[in-house]
N, C-alpha and C positions, 0 to 999 in steps of 0.2 A: 509355320512348319516349313514353308517353301522359301524362306528368306535366303538370300544369297550370303555366302560366307564372306565374299569380298566386300559387300555392302556393310556387313556387320563390322569388319575391320576398319572400314573407312569412317564409319560413324562412331566408333568407340572413342572414349576420351583418352587423350594422350597425356601421360604424366611422366615427367622426367625426374628421375631420382639420381642424385649424385652429391658429392661433397663440394662445397664451395671452395674454390682455390683462392688462396690469399698470397699475395706477394710478400716477400720477406721484408722489404723496406716500404711497405704501404703506409699511408698517412694514418695517424692515430686520432681517434675521435676524442673530444674533450669529455672528461668524466662528468657525471651528473653533479658531484659535489662542487666542482668548480663552476658549472653553469648556474647552479642555485646559490653560489657564494655562501656556503654554510660557514658559520662562525666557529663551530667546533673544529673544523679542519684547520683553520687559521691558528687556533690556540694550540693544537697539537704540533703544528710545524713551526710556530713562533715567527712566522713570516707569511707573506702572501704568495700563493703558488702562481707560477708562470708556466703556461702551457703553450707549446708551439706545435700546431697541427702538422707542419711539414716534417717534423722529426718523428722518429719511431717511438713506440710505447716505452721501450727500455730506456732510451735516452731521456725522455721526459720524466720517467720515474726517478732516474738517477739524478737529474738536474734539480728536481724538487725534493729529493731526499725522502721519497716515499719508501723506497727499499733500495739498498745498495746492490743487492743481487736478487733479481726476480726468481731465480731457481733455488734460493736458499730455503724457502719454505717457512711455515709457521707452526706453532704448537708442537705436536708429536713429530711432524716432518721437518722440523728445523734442524739444520746441520749443527753438529757440535763445533766444528771448525769452519768458519765462513770461507767461501771461495775467494781466492786472491785474484786481483786484476791481471790482465795479460802482461802489463808492463812489469808488475812485481814478479810474476813467474819467469819472465824472460831475464830479469835481472838476477834471479837466483840460479837459473840453469844455464845462463849464457846464451849465445846466439844460436845454438843448435836446438833450442827448445821447440817442441812441436806439440800441438794439441791432439794429434793423432797417436793413439797408443800403438797401432800397428807399425807406424813409421819408427817409433822408438824401439820396438822389438827388432826391426830390420837393422837398425843402427846399433844393435847389441847394447841397448840401454834398458834400465828397469822401467816398468810401467809407472804411470803417475800414482796409481793406487797401491804400489808396492808389489812385492813378490807374492804370487798366489800361494795359499797353503796347499800342501799335498793332499791327495785324496785319502779319505778314511779307509782303513783296512776292514775287510770283512772278518767275521769271527774265525773262519778257517785260516785266512792269511795271518791273523794275529797269533793263532796257535803255532803255526809254522815258524814265524819270526821269533816267538818266545823260546821255542826249542833250540833254534839256531843260535840265538844270543846266549842262552844258558850253556851251550856246548862250546861255542867258538868266540864268544865275546863280540868284538867289532871286526874280526878278521873275515873279510868278504871272500878272500881266496879260499879259505878253508870251508866256508859255507858252500861255495860253488862246487867244491870237490866232494862234499858229503852227499852221497846219493841216498842214504837212508833218511836223513832229516830233511833233505831237499828233494822230495820225490818228483816234483814238477820240473826239476832241472832248470831253475831260473838262472838267467845269465847274471854276470857281475853287475851290469847296469840295472837290471830289474831288482836285484837284491839291495843295491844301494837305495833305490827308490822306496822299497819296502821298509828299510831301516830308517830312512828319513821320515816316512809317514808314521812309523811306530814310535820314534822319538818325539815327533811333534804332537801326536794324539795319544798322550799317556793315559793308561787306565785310571790313574789317580787324579785326573782332571776334575775340577769342580763340577763341570757340566759335561754330559755326554749325550749324544743324540739317540743312543739306543736305550730302551727301557730294560731293566733287569728281567731275566726270565724267572718269574715267580711260579711255583708249583700251583696247580689248580686247587681250589678248596675241596674239602672232603665231601661236602654236600653236592658239588658239581660232579665229582667222581662217582658218587652213588647214583646220581641221575643217569650218567652215561652207562653204568653197568646195568641199571634197570632197563634202559632202552635196548641194550644189546640182548638182554634176556627176552624182552618182548618180541624182538625180531626173529629169534630162534623158536619161539613158542609154537607157532602154527605147525612147523615141521615135526616137532616133538609130539604134539597132541595127535596129529594125523597118524604117525607111525604107532603111537601107543594104542590108539583106538583100533586100528586094523589088526595089529598083532595080538591084541587082547581078545579078539573074537574067537581065536582058536587056542592061544597059549596065554591064558589070563595070569597064571602064576609067574611065568617067565617075563611077561610084559610088565607086571608090577615090580619085579626085581630090578629090571632094567630102568624102570621109571625112578625107583629109589636111588639107584646109582647116578642117574642123570641129575637129580636134585642135589645130591651131595657134591657132584662136580660143579654145578652152578654156584653153590655156596662157596666153594674154594676159589672159583674164578672171581666172584664179587669181592671177596676178602683181599685177594691179590690186586685187583683193579683199584681198590680204595687206597692202597699204599702209595699210588702215584708212580711206581716203578713199573715200566712195561714188561721187564723180565720176570716179574713176580706174578704175572697174570696166568702163566702156564706152569703148573706144578703137578705133583703126584695126585693131588685130590682132583684137580681139573681134568686130568687124564681119564678119570672114571666116567666123566660125562661123555667123552668121545667113545669110550668102550660101550657105553649104554646105547648111544646113537647107532653104532654099527651093529650092535646086537638086535635092536629093534628093526633095522633095515633087513637083517637076515631073516628074522621071524616073519616079517611082512612078505618077503619074497617067497618063503616056504608056504605061507598061507595062500598066496596067489597061485602058486604051482599046484597045491592040493585042489583048489577050486577048478583049475583048468583040466586036471586029470580025471575028474569025476564026470 
């Protein structure tokens, strides 16, 4: 209990955690296959492998034709088009070739991977562009001046970007990253409507019980109206259209709730007055 904190730190084991730093041109170790002189390796290469420990791993692999490009990958990660050597790339692009994409952008040249595709449009942006194209075609100036179809007042440059993205990502493409909006199944809609009815059930039963103590006939009438309104609400909910949830039959349920609230307040007032 009375041990010193300083003594505890001094006697605690010291563990160093870190990543081993490797030099770029460090010597490469001889593979186990060459040390054991396996015959299957010689059959696959059709020659005896020569390994120089002073050279790097990439140079030894290339000299023994293990793999022309270590970054090419195998199996699913194998490149469809193998990488070209630096000499071949310089011969194709001339003396201004650079492996740095940022330097190529500064020099106003296209990246090695080609021009990047435009960003995909959202559903709202696609609707706006479709209306503008239907009204003005490819006339960007007319789109810019149209305040009704261009409510966001996009500039000419922004409209050109939207048109480019719209033409690149056509709706009739074979593959699209957005899943279609499918309406929910009828069984799921019934379950949601039932859950909504259960959430409102405690309030309805409490008002019905309190108002029925003094006005039983009126409470029973309002209860019947409420049940009729719930039936209309469930039928409209199961259609999948949110606008059909509220109709004339559903309004009877709201009338019944307000009626039960009024009779309950009247019952409470009569109790307090006595």
